[in-house]
C-alpha positions as CSV (number, residue, x, y, z in Angstrom):
1,X,-0.1,0.1,0.0
2,X,1.4,3.4,-1.1
3,X,1.6,6.4,1.3
4,X,-1.0,8.0,-0.8
5,X,-3.6,5.1,-0.2
6,X,-2.9,5.7,3.6
7,X,-3.7,9.2,3.7
8,X,-7.0,8.7,2.0
9,X,-7.9,5.6,4.0
10,X,-7.5,7.4,7.6
11,X,-10.3,9.0,9.6
12,X,-10.2,12.5,9.9
13,X,-9.1,13.8,13.7
14,X,-12.1,15.1,15.4
15,X,-10.0,18.0,16.3
16,X,-8.9,18.9,13.2
17,X,-12.6,18.5,11.7
18,X,-13.9,21.1,14.7
19,X,-10.9,23.4,14.1
20,X,-11.9,26.4,12.0
21,X,-8.4,27.3,11.1
22,X,-8.4,24.2,9.3
23,X,-12.3,23.2,8.3
24,X,-13.5,26.9,8.4
25,X,-16.6,26.2,5.7
26,X,-18.8,24.5,9.0
27,X,-21.7,26.5,10.2
28,X,-21.1,24.6,13.5
29,X,-17.4,25.6,13.4
30,X,-17.7,29.5,13.2
31,X,-16.4,31.4,15.9
32,X,-17.9,34.7,14.9
33,X,-21.3,34.5,16.5
34,X,-21.6,33.6,19.9
35,X,-24.2,33.8,22.5
36,X,-23.6,36.5,24.4
37,X,-23.8,34.4,27.5
38,X,-20.7,32.3,26.4
39,X,-18.6,35.7,25.9
40,X,-15.5,35.6,28.4
41,X,-15.8,39.4,28.8
42,X,-19.7,39.7,28.9
43,X,-19.7,40.4,32.4
44,X,-17.8,43.6,31.9
45,X,-19.6,47.1,31.7
46,X,-21.0,47.7,28.1
47,X,-18.9,49.7,25.7
48,X,-19.5,53.4,24.9
49,X,-20.7,52.2,21.6
50,X,-23.1,49.8,22.9
51,X,-24.5,52.5,25.4
52,X,-24.9,55.0,22.6
53,X,-26.8,52.4,20.2
54,X,-28.7,50.9,22.9
55,X,-29.8,54.4,24.2
56,X,-31.0,55.3,20.5
57,X,-32.6,52.4,20.0
58,X,-34.7,52.1,23.3
59,X,-35.9,55.9,22.3
60,X,-36.9,55.3,18.9
61,X,-38.9,52.2,20.5
62,X,-40.3,54.6,22.9
63,X,-39.3,51.8,25.4
64,X,-37.5,53.9,28.3
65,X,-36.8,50.6,30.5
66,X,-34.7,48.7,27.7
67,X,-31.5,51.1,28.4
68,X,-29.9,51.0,31.7
69,X,-26.5,52.5,32.2
70,X,-25.3,49.5,34.3
71,X,-25.6,47.0,32.0
72,X,-23.0,44.3,31.4
73,X,-22.0,43.8,27.7
74,X,-23.9,40.6,27.3
75,X,-26.9,42.0,28.3
76,X,-26.4,45.4,26.2
77,X,-25.8,43.0,23.1
78,X,-29.3,41.1,24.0
79,X,-31.2,44.2,24.3
80,X,-29.8,45.6,21.0
81,X,-30.6,42.9,19.2
82,X,-34.2,42.3,20.7
83,X,-34.8,46.0,20.0
84,X,-33.7,45.6,16.4
85,X,-35.9,42.4,16.0
86,X,-38.7,44.3,17.1
87,X,-38.4,47.5,15.0
88,X,-37.5,45.0,11.8
89,X,-34.0,45.9,11.4
């Protein structure tokens, strides 16, 4: 058996299949979109950009309770997504 034949007969290493650097095409392997609850920095205070955008969206939606100045990044992101969805964006 040649080396070429051996390579085609081998089963892929699961680590290679799940690695987005090796196999970036799979939707399950995307590291661009994560649930905010899984963010490493999700517990940190929301960014200035998040605060500004959330404030604008909450004003446009006439939902003053959607904006709270002490939100963390994860919660701000979820509220932004919710307001965008409700506005049809």
